C-alpha positions as CSV (number, residue, x, y, z in Angstrom):
1,M,-49.4,-37.8,-43.3
2,T,-52.1,-40.4,-43.3
3,Q,-51.8,-44.1,-43.9
4,D,-53.0,-43.5,-47.4
5,F,-49.5,-42.1,-48.3
6,I,-46.6,-44.5,-48.8
7,Q,-43.0,-43.1,-48.6
8,V,-40.9,-44.1,-51.5
9,A,-37.1,-43.9,-51.9
10,F,-34.8,-43.7,-54.9
11,D,-33.6,-47.1,-55.9
12,R,-31.6,-46.4,-59.1
13,I,-31.5,-44.7,-62.5
14,I,-31.5,-46.6,-65.8
15,Q,-30.2,-44.4,-68.5
16,T,-30.3,-44.8,-72.3
17,H,-29.8,-42.2,-75.0
18,V,-33.6,-41.9,-75.5
19,Y,-35.0,-42.1,-72.0
20,T,-34.4,-42.4,-68.2
21,A,-36.1,-44.7,-65.9
22,I,-36.2,-43.5,-62.3
23,V,-36.8,-46.5,-60.2
24,L,-38.5,-45.9,-56.8
25,R,-39.1,-48.4,-54.1
26,N,-41.2,-48.8,-51.0
27,K,-41.1,-51.7,-48.5
28,D,-43.2,-53.9,-50.8
29,Q,-42.4,-53.0,-54.4
30,R,-40.3,-51.1,-57.0
31,F,-41.7,-49.2,-59.9
32,A,-40.2,-46.9,-62.6
33,I,-41.1,-43.5,-63.8
34,F,-39.9,-42.8,-67.3
35,T,-38.7,-39.4,-68.4
36,D,-36.3,-37.8,-70.9
37,S,-32.6,-38.6,-70.8
38,S,-31.5,-35.1,-69.7
39,V,-33.2,-35.7,-66.3
40,G,-31.2,-38.9,-65.9
41,R,-27.9,-37.1,-66.7
42,F,-28.8,-34.4,-64.1
43,L,-29.6,-37.0,-61.4
44,Q,-26.4,-39.0,-62.2
45,S,-24.2,-35.9,-62.0
46,H,-25.8,-34.9,-58.7
47,L,-25.5,-38.3,-57.2
48,S,-21.8,-38.6,-58.3
49,G,-21.0,-35.1,-57.0
50,E,-19.9,-34.0,-60.4
51,E,-19.0,-30.3,-60.6
52,R,-21.0,-28.4,-63.2
53,T,-19.4,-25.4,-64.9
54,R,-22.8,-23.7,-65.1
55,P,-26.1,-24.2,-63.2
56,L,-28.8,-26.1,-65.0
57,C,-32.6,-25.4,-64.7
58,H,-33.0,-27.5,-61.6
59,D,-30.0,-25.8,-59.9
60,L,-31.5,-22.4,-60.8
61,L,-34.9,-23.3,-59.3
62,A,-33.2,-24.7,-56.1
63,T,-31.2,-21.5,-55.8
64,I,-34.3,-19.3,-56.2
65,L,-36.2,-21.3,-53.6
66,N,-33.3,-21.0,-51.2
67,A,-33.0,-17.3,-51.8
68,L,-36.7,-16.8,-51.2
69,E,-36.5,-19.0,-48.0
70,V,-38.9,-21.5,-49.5
71,R,-38.4,-25.1,-48.5
72,V,-39.4,-28.2,-50.5
73,K,-41.6,-29.9,-47.9
74,Q,-42.5,-33.1,-49.8
75,V,-43.5,-34.6,-53.1
76,L,-46.6,-36.7,-53.6
77,I,-47.0,-38.9,-56.6
78,N,-50.8,-38.8,-56.6
79,D,-52.0,-40.5,-59.7
80,V,-51.0,-42.7,-62.7
81,Q,-53.0,-42.7,-65.9
82,D,-51.9,-45.4,-68.2
83,T,-48.2,-44.9,-67.9
84,T,-48.2,-41.2,-67.1
85,F,-47.6,-40.3,-63.4
86,L,-48.9,-37.2,-61.9
87,S,-47.5,-35.5,-58.9
88,R,-47.8,-32.5,-56.5
89,L,-44.9,-30.5,-55.1
90,F,-45.4,-29.0,-51.6
91,L,-43.5,-25.9,-50.8
92,E,-43.3,-24.2,-47.4
93,T,-42.4,-20.7,-46.3
94,E,-42.8,-18.7,-43.2
95,K,-43.8,-15.0,-43.0
96,N,-44.6,-13.0,-39.9
97,G,-44.6,-16.1,-37.8
98,L,-47.1,-17.9,-40.0
99,K,-46.3,-21.0,-42.2
100,Y,-47.6,-21.1,-45.7
101,I,-47.7,-24.3,-47.7
102,F,-48.2,-24.2,-51.5
103,E,-49.3,-27.2,-53.5
104,I,-48.1,-27.2,-57.1
105,D,-48.8,-29.6,-60.0
106,A,-45.5,-30.7,-61.5
107,R,-43.9,-33.5,-63.4
108,P,-42.7,-36.3,-61.1
109,S,-39.2,-36.2,-62.5
110,D,-38.9,-32.5,-61.7
111,C,-40.3,-33.1,-58.2
112,I,-38.0,-36.0,-57.5
113,I,-35.0,-33.8,-58.5
114,L,-36.1,-31.0,-56.2
115,A,-36.7,-33.5,-53.4
116,F,-33.1,-34.8,-54.0
117,L,-31.7,-31.3,-53.9
118,H,-33.6,-30.3,-50.8
119,N,-33.5,-33.7,-49.0
120,A,-37.3,-33.8,-48.9
121,P,-39.4,-37.0,-48.7
122,V,-41.3,-38.5,-51.6
123,F,-44.6,-40.2,-51.2
124,C,-47.1,-42.0,-53.4
125,T,-50.7,-42.6,-52.7
126,K,-51.9,-46.1,-51.9
127,Q,-54.0,-46.0,-55.1
128,V,-50.8,-45.3,-57.1
129,A,-49.0,-48.1,-55.4
130,D,-51.9,-50.4,-56.3
131,K,-51.9,-49.4,-60.0
132,V,-48.2,-49.4,-60.8
133,I,-46.6,-52.1,-62.8
134,P,-43.8,-53.6,-60.6
135,F,-40.3,-53.0,-61.9
136,V,-38.5,-56.3,-62.5
137,E,-34.9,-56.6,-63.7
């Protein structure tokens, strides 16, 4: 990692019937990424350890990645345009002694869930940190 990347951590979820705000923080600020309410319900059930009777899409994807021996290496929130965040998901696998890293464009909310499920770090660029509107309660 270079100094242009800032590690962020999950701070909290704010859930309504219409949307979810995923609040992230770094050492200097907090900001929110807004997404649909189903993402918030999934995150809340995961954080509370709630048992699900059937796997959801994120569970399925995590299971597929595990079966293929693909590791979620990191997430990078790399841009914000107006109020829309953009991110990249970095996946790693090894074959014949060589490591392969794949960089995939994905919604930040999906990336954050996968980072949660795989205990992977989440970063944002310094440019994103400079552009975000600070989250204030």
